C-alpha positions as CSV (number, residue, x, y, z in Angstrom):
1,M,0.3,0.0,-0.1
2,K,1.1,3.9,-0.8
3,L,1.3,5.5,1.9
4,R,0.2,9.5,1.8
5,K,0.5,12.2,4.8
6,L,-2.1,14.7,5.5
7,G,-1.0,17.7,7.6
8,N,3.1,17.7,8.7
9,N,3.4,14.4,9.5
10,L,0.0,12.3,10.3
11,E,0.7,9.2,7.7
12,V,-1.6,7.5,6.2
13,S,-2.5,5.2,3.8
14,A,-3.0,7.0,-0.1
15,L,-6.8,4.7,1.0
16,G,-9.2,5.4,3.4
17,L,-12.4,3.3,4.5
18,G,-15.3,5.5,5.1
19,C,-17.6,3.2,7.9
20,M,-20.3,5.6,8.2
21,G,-22.5,3.4,5.8
22,M,-21.7,-0.2,7.5
23,T,-24.8,0.8,10.3
24,A,-26.7,4.0,8.3
25,V,-27.4,5.6,5.7
26,Y,-27.9,4.2,2.8
27,G,-29.7,1.5,3.9
28,P,-30.5,-1.0,6.8
29,A,-27.4,-1.5,9.1
30,A,-24.7,-3.9,7.9
31,D,-24.4,-7.4,10.0
32,K,-22.4,-6.1,12.8
33,Q,-19.8,-10.0,12.4
34,E,-19.5,-9.4,9.1
35,M,-18.4,-5.5,9.1
36,I,-16.0,-6.1,11.7
37,K,-14.8,-8.0,9.9
38,L,-14.2,-6.2,6.7
39,I,-12.4,-3.8,8.4
40,R,-10.3,-6.0,10.0
41,D,-9.7,-7.7,5.8
42,A,-9.1,-3.7,4.8
43,H,-6.0,-3.3,7.0
44,D,-4.8,-6.6,6.3
45,R,-4.7,-4.8,2.4
46,G,-2.6,-2.3,3.9
47,I,-5.7,0.2,4.4
48,T,-4.6,2.2,7.5
49,L,-7.3,5.1,7.9
50,F,-10.7,4.5,9.2
51,D,-13.0,7.3,9.4
52,T,-16.2,7.4,11.9
53,A,-18.1,9.4,14.1
54,E,-20.5,9.3,17.2
55,A,-23.5,10.7,14.7
56,Y,-23.1,7.5,12.6
57,G,-26.1,6.4,14.6
58,P,-25.3,8.0,16.8
59,F,-22.6,6.1,18.2
60,A,-23.5,2.7,17.1
61,N,-20.4,3.1,14.3
62,E,-18.0,4.2,17.0
63,E,-18.8,1.3,19.1
64,L,-18.1,-1.0,15.8
65,V,-15.2,0.2,14.7
66,G,-13.6,0.2,18.4
67,E,-14.2,-2.8,18.6
68,A,-12.7,-4.4,15.1
69,L,-9.9,-1.8,15.6
70,Q,-8.9,-3.2,19.1
71,P,-6.6,-5.9,18.3
72,I,-4.9,-3.9,15.8
73,R,-4.9,-0.1,17.9
74,D,-1.1,0.5,17.5
75,Q,-1.8,-0.1,13.6
76,V,-4.3,1.8,12.5
77,V,-5.5,6.2,12.5
78,I,-8.5,6.2,14.0
79,A,-10.8,9.5,12.4
80,T,-13.6,10.7,14.5
81,K,-15.8,13.6,14.4
82,F,-18.0,15.8,16.6
83,G,-20.1,18.1,16.6
84,F,-24.0,18.1,16.3
85,D,-26.8,17.6,20.2
86,I,-25.9,14.3,20.9
87,D,-27.4,13.4,23.8
88,Q,-24.1,11.0,25.3
89,E,-27.0,8.9,27.3
90,T,-29.7,8.4,25.5
91,S,-28.5,9.5,22.1
92,A,-30.8,11.5,21.7
93,R,-30.5,14.0,18.5
94,G,-31.2,17.6,19.3
95,A,-32.3,19.5,16.1
96,G,-28.6,21.5,15.3
97,T,-24.7,21.6,16.5
98,N,-23.5,21.9,19.6
99,S,-19.8,22.4,19.6
100,R,-19.6,23.9,23.2
101,P,-15.9,23.6,24.4
102,E,-17.5,21.8,27.8
103,H,-19.8,19.4,25.4
104,I,-16.4,18.7,22.9
105,K,-15.0,17.7,26.3
106,V,-17.3,15.3,27.2
107,V,-17.8,13.5,23.8
108,V,-14.6,12.7,23.9
109,E,-14.7,11.1,26.6
110,N,-17.5,9.0,25.3
111,M,-15.8,8.7,22.1
112,L,-12.5,6.7,23.6
113,R,-14.3,4.7,25.4
114,R,-16.4,3.6,22.2
115,L,-13.3,3.6,20.0
116,R,-11.6,1.5,22.6
117,T,-9.0,3.5,23.5
118,D,-7.2,6.1,25.1
119,V,-6.3,8.4,21.8
120,I,-8.0,9.5,19.2
121,D,-5.7,10.3,15.8
122,L,-7.5,12.7,14.2
123,L,-10.6,14.6,15.2
124,Y,-12.9,16.7,13.5
125,Q,-15.4,19.4,14.0
126,H,-18.7,17.6,11.3
127,R,-20.8,20.7,10.8
128,V,-19.5,24.5,11.9
129,D,-21.6,25.8,15.0
130,P,-22.3,29.2,13.9
131,A,-23.3,29.9,17.3
132,V,-19.6,29.2,19.1
133,P,-16.3,30.8,17.7
134,I,-14.2,28.5,15.3
135,E,-11.5,29.7,18.0
136,D,-13.4,28.6,21.2
137,V,-13.8,24.7,19.3
138,A,-9.5,24.9,18.2
139,G,-9.0,25.9,21.9
140,A,-10.7,22.6,23.0
141,V,-9.2,20.8,20.9
142,K,-6.2,22.1,21.7
143,D,-6.6,21.3,25.3
144,L,-7.8,17.4,24.3
145,I,-4.6,17.4,22.3
146,A,-1.9,18.8,25.5
147,E,-3.8,15.7,28.0
148,G,-2.8,14.2,25.2
149,K,-6.2,12.2,24.6
150,V,-6.0,14.2,20.5
151,K,-3.2,13.7,18.9
152,H,-5.0,15.8,15.8
153,F,-7.5,18.2,14.9
154,G,-9.2,18.6,12.0
155,L,-12.6,20.0,10.1
156,S,-15.7,18.4,8.1
157,E,-17.2,21.0,5.7
158,A,-15.6,24.4,6.6
159,G,-15.4,27.1,4.5
160,V,-11.6,28.8,3.6
161,Q,-12.1,31.8,6.8
162,T,-13.1,29.5,8.6
163,I,-10.3,27.1,8.5
164,R,-7.7,29.2,8.3
165,R,-9.0,31.1,12.0
166,A,-8.8,28.0,13.6
167,H,-5.3,27.1,12.1
168,A,-3.9,30.3,13.7
169,V,-5.4,28.5,17.3
170,Q,-4.1,24.5,16.6
171,P,-3.1,23.8,13.2
172,V,-5.6,21.9,11.1
173,T,-4.4,18.3,10.1
174,A,-6.7,17.6,7.2
175,V,-9.9,18.7,6.4
176,Q,-12.6,16.5,4.7
177,S,-15.7,17.1,2.3
178,E,-16.9,16.3,-0.7
179,Y,-15.4,16.0,-3.8
180,S,-15.7,13.5,-7.3
181,L,-16.3,13.7,-10.3
182,F,-19.5,14.1,-9.1
183,W,-19.2,17.0,-7.3
184,R,-15.3,19.2,-8.2
185,G,-17.1,22.6,-5.0
186,P,-13.8,22.0,-3.5
187,E,-11.0,22.8,-6.6
188,A,-11.8,26.8,-6.7
189,E,-11.2,28.1,-3.3
190,L,-10.9,24.9,-0.9
191,L,-7.8,23.4,-2.2
192,P,-5.6,26.2,-3.2
193,V,-5.9,27.8,0.8
194,L,-4.8,24.1,1.8
195,E,-2.1,23.8,-0.7
196,E,-1.2,26.7,1.4
197,L,-1.3,26.2,4.5
198,G,-0.1,22.7,4.5
199,I,-3.6,20.9,5.1
200,G,-4.2,17.7,3.9
201,F,-8.2,17.0,2.4
202,V,-10.2,13.3,2.6
203,P,-13.1,13.7,0.4
204,F,-16.1,11.7,1.5
205,S,-17.2,10.8,-1.3
206,P,-15.6,9.4,-3.4
207,L,-17.6,7.6,-5.9
208,G,-20.7,10.3,-5.8
209,A,-22.2,8.3,-3.5
210,G,-22.0,5.4,-5.6
211,F,-22.7,7.1,-8.4
212,L,-19.5,6.8,-10.5
213,T,-19.3,2.7,-10.4
214,G,-22.1,2.5,-13.5
215,K,-24.4,0.6,-10.8
216,I,-26.8,3.5,-10.6
217,D,-29.5,4.5,-13.3
218,E,-32.4,6.7,-13.9
219,S,-34.7,3.1,-12.6
220,T,-32.2,2.3,-9.8
221,Q,-34.4,1.5,-6.7
222,F,-32.8,2.5,-3.5
223,D,-34.2,1.2,-0.1
224,P,-36.9,3.4,2.1
225,S,-34.5,4.2,4.5
226,D,-31.4,5.0,2.0
227,F,-30.5,9.0,2.5
228,R,-30.0,9.2,-1.4
229,N,-34.5,9.2,-2.0
230,Y,-34.1,12.6,-0.3
231,V,-30.1,14.2,-2.6
232,P,-31.8,16.8,-5.4
233,R,-28.5,14.5,-7.6
234,F,-30.5,11.0,-7.1
235,S,-33.7,12.1,-8.7
236,P,-34.6,9.8,-11.0
237,E,-34.5,12.8,-13.4
238,A,-31.3,14.1,-12.1
239,R,-29.9,10.2,-12.6
240,K,-30.4,10.4,-16.6
241,A,-28.9,13.3,-17.1
242,N,-25.5,12.9,-14.7
243,L,-24.9,9.3,-16.4
244,A,-23.2,11.2,-18.9
245,L,-20.2,11.8,-15.8
246,V,-20.9,8.1,-16.1
247,E,-19.8,7.6,-19.5
248,V,-16.5,9.9,-19.3
249,V,-15.7,7.7,-16.9
250,K,-16.4,4.6,-18.0
251,T,-14.8,5.3,-21.5
252,V,-11.2,5.7,-19.6
253,A,-12.2,2.3,-18.0
254,T,-12.5,1.1,-20.9
255,R,-9.2,1.8,-22.4
256,K,-7.6,1.3,-18.9
257,S,-8.8,-1.9,-18.4
258,A,-10.1,-0.6,-15.1
259,T,-13.7,-0.5,-13.5
260,P,-15.1,3.1,-13.0
261,A,-14.5,2.6,-9.6
262,Q,-10.9,2.3,-9.8
263,V,-10.9,5.4,-12.7
264,A,-13.2,7.9,-10.5
265,L,-10.4,6.9,-7.5
266,A,-7.6,7.4,-9.5
267,W,-8.6,10.8,-10.7
268,L,-8.9,12.2,-7.1
269,L,-5.9,10.7,-6.4
270,A,-3.9,11.8,-9.0
271,Q,-5.5,15.6,-8.3
272,K,-2.2,16.1,-4.9
273,P,-0.1,14.1,-3.0
274,W,-1.6,14.8,-0.1
275,I,-5.4,14.4,-0.5
276,V,-6.8,11.1,0.8
277,P,-9.9,9.6,0.0
278,I,-12.1,7.8,1.7
279,P,-14.6,5.1,-0.1
280,G,-16.9,2.8,2.1
281,T,-18.4,-0.4,1.6
282,T,-19.9,-3.4,2.8
283,K,-18.8,-6.2,0.1
284,L,-15.2,-6.9,0.4
285,H,-14.7,-7.1,-3.5
286,R,-15.7,-4.0,-3.3
287,L,-13.0,-2.8,-1.3
288,E,-10.5,-4.5,-3.3
289,E,-12.5,-3.3,-6.2
290,N,-11.3,0.6,-4.8
291,L,-7.7,-0.6,-3.6
292,G,-6.9,-1.6,-7.5
293,A,-6.7,2.7,-7.7
294,V,-3.8,3.4,-5.9
295,T,-2.1,1.4,-8.5
296,L,-3.3,3.0,-11.5
297,D,-1.8,5.2,-13.7
298,L,-3.5,8.0,-15.4
299,S,-1.2,9.9,-17.6
300,A,-1.4,13.0,-18.2
301,D,-3.5,12.1,-21.7
302,D,-5.9,10.4,-19.7
303,L,-6.1,13.2,-17.3
304,A,-7.1,15.7,-20.1
305,E,-9.4,13.4,-21.4
306,I,-10.8,13.5,-18.4
307,A,-11.1,16.8,-18.3
308,A,-12.2,17.7,-20.8
309,E,-15.0,15.4,-21.5
310,V,-16.3,16.6,-18.0
311,S,-16.2,20.2,-18.7
312,K,-19.1,19.7,-21.7
313,V,-21.0,17.7,-18.9
314,Q,-23.5,20.0,-16.5
315,V,-24.7,17.9,-13.4
316,Q,-28.0,18.0,-12.3
317,G,-29.6,19.1,-9.0
318,E,-27.9,19.7,-5.8
319,R,-25.7,17.5,-3.7
320,L,-27.2,17.6,-0.4
321,P,-31.1,18.7,1.0
322,E,-31.6,21.8,0.7
323,A,-31.9,21.3,5.0
324,V,-27.9,19.6,4.9
325,L,-26.5,22.1,2.6
326,K,-27.2,24.9,5.3
327,M,-25.3,23.2,7.7
328,T,-22.1,23.2,5.6
329,G,-19.1,26.3,5.2
330,L,-19.3,25.5,1.6
């Protein structure tokens, strides 16, 4: 497995594993023992970065990841996220965000227990809290780092000014936001700022929530509990229009004897050496397929072709429901 560096000194596998879908969001939770095995299989194949959050469940995903990684804890990097108003006793969710410093510190104590560890390698603020100055959030994480409970600070879905302000208080190791051929919003402002500040980038949904695999079309039926049912970009009409983007990836994949997913991930890896995508899956054969992207070499001509063809496609539909978009800083 090739390695990459986030920030100044957090070395991780070139691809991480997003664990969210193992317990929620894309349909019913998968079998817990099967997911424990899949996480350990991922490590056996060289993956060292595992991504979770207290909000996934809530709590169920952290508990799964903690149990799976406990036997190999010293060989992996665990990334998790705080920032929503979740009751730490009942797991009941409040109406929005909560990044008050006193809340963060309580949350982290519970995270350490759920993750079966004494330190969190990478702690993200999941969403910017408009009620709490980002300097106070960064200061709280700085305290936790000084106490040895956290190693690195991250931000998720934060705007560039928020990142600059946070970085001035406590250096930010990584920013996590959506980025793929299906959503290229970070290219305009975010990527240049991250490069300037020496911050790594961890794209979630690097396969466009599955769309770039070529396995989804306008007739695909999602499980009733699947989050994509509520995403404008995944309406049948939008999917039909957006298949033009998938055709671009398929064309390159055929020529390279690769799969569309491998081309989509290899394209991301080719953008910057400090980008570490975290595709998620619940299936071993998909995990192994994704890992093939790490050794797939896209030439300058390949990348130029993708850029030229993708520029002709106007992606239809917002990337998230309106209520969720209002909680992002992008």
